[in-house]
N, C-alpha and C positions, 0 to 999 in steps of 0.2 A: 462040705466035708472038712473037718478040722484035721490038721496034720499033727502027728505026735512029734516028740523032740527028736527022735532018730531020723524021721523023714525030713524035717527041717534042716538038721545037719547035713544030710545027704544032699539036699537042694543047693544050700550054701557053699558046700564043698565043690559040688558040680560046676556051679556058675563061677566060683572063684578060680578054679582050674581053667575054664574057658577063658575068663578074663585076663588071667595072668600070661596067656599066649597070644591074645587077640591084638590085631593091628588098630581096630577102630570099634566104636560101639555108637549105637543109636538107640535112643529111647523114645517110643512113640505111644501116644494115647489111642487106644483101639476101641474106645466106647462107641457103640453103634454099629460096629461090624458083626456080621452074622457069622454062625459056625462055619458055613460054607466058605465066607471070605477068609476066615482065619486058616482054614484048612488049605485054601489055595495059596495063601501068603507063605505058610510052612513049606508048601511043595516047592514054591519058587525059591525060597531061602536055602532049602536042602540042595537043590540043584546048582545053586551058586556058591556052595561052601560057607554058608552063613548059618550060625547058631542062633536060632530064635527061640525065646522062652518067655512065658508070662509068669512073673515071680512077685510075691508079695513084696511091698516096698521095704519093710524091716528086714526081710531076707536079702534082698538086693543090696541094701546098704551095707550089711555085713560081708557080702559076697565080693564087692569090689573094694573094700577096705584093704589097703596096702597094694593095690594094683595102679596102673596108670589111669584108671577110670574112677578113682576116689573122688575126683572133682565133680563127678555126677551126683554124688550122695544127697546134697541139699535139694536136688530137684526130683527126687523120687516121691511124687505126690499124685494120687489119683491112679486110675487104673492103666498101667504101663506094660509094654512088652519091650524086652531087650533083644537087641540084634547086634551080635558080634562078628566081625569080619575075621575069618581065620585063614584065608588064603591070600588076599590082597587088601589093602586099606579101603578101596572104594566099594568092595562087594556089597556090604550091608547097606550103604547109602544108595547104590544102584537099585537094590531090590525094594527097599522101603520107598524110594522116591518114585520109581516106576507104579509101584503098587498104590501110592497116595495119589497119583494123578488120576486113576481109574475110580478111586474109593475116598470121597470126601471125609469120611468118618475117621480115617487114619491121619492123625496129626502128630508131626513131629515135634517132640518137646525138648530134645537134648541131642547134640552131637559131639563126640569126643574122640580125639585122635592125639596120640603122644602125649598124654596127660593134660591136654588142653581143652577146655570146654568151648565149643564153637556156638554161634547163633544157630538156631534152627534153620534159618533160611540158607545157610551156607552148605546145606545138604547136597545141593546141586553141584557145587564146586567140588566136593568129594566125590560125588557120583561120577563126574567126568574125568577122574583121574584114570590114566590108563591101567590096564592089568599088567602083570609081570611081563607076559609075551610081548604085549604092544610096546611097552618100555624098552625091551631088548631090541625089538626090531627098530624103533625109532633111532636108538643109540647106534645100531649097525648101520643104519642108513646114513647117519651123520658121520660115522667113521669112515664109510666107503665113499662118500662124495669127493674128498680130496684125490683118492686114488683113482677114480674114475676120470676126474678132470685132468690129472697127469697123464694118463693113458691116452686120453683124447688128444692132448696137446702134442705128445710124442708121436702119435699116429698122423697127425697133421703135417708133419715135416716130410715124410715120403709121399704122402698124397699130394702135396704142394708140388714137390719135384716132379711127380708123374704128369700132373696137369700142365706144368710148364714145358716139359719135354714134348707133350702131345700137342700143345699149342704151337711150338716151333715146327714140328712135322707138318701140321696142318697148314702152316704159313709157307713152308718150303713147296708143299704139294699144290697150293694155290698159285705160287709163283711160277712153277714148272708148267702148270697147264695153260 
């Protein structure tokens, strides 16, 4: 089904809007996936806050123009789907990486973050990035560690005094008996 000019403009505007606010983008070749596979991938992407779209390459080139993902323009060749992380930088990488493990037909072609084009093999590094909540809890744990150490040290002083007094008491009781 051919798209008219208005439909093409709408697609470009939609993808450009998403690309302008996305943290990272993944382009993957989907040749060989069934409709059921793509439906499952879309469902997983929706659940993870990832915008997933199959777009014609010429429209994709125009959509990413002027965004951090303009570096991907040269690689738009063949049947590609685009996945944009909208909530955290690693979301799209996690969804695509996990799905590609189960479906060999999904092949990662491009990975981009912060205006840099990464090697497709680096998707696993991006997928292992912590989510916002995980990063905050890691930071809080790091910030809390010195305070816990100080409290433990301060608590040890009266504890040692109590043990010393108890040892003296035990020694006196043993000497009296």
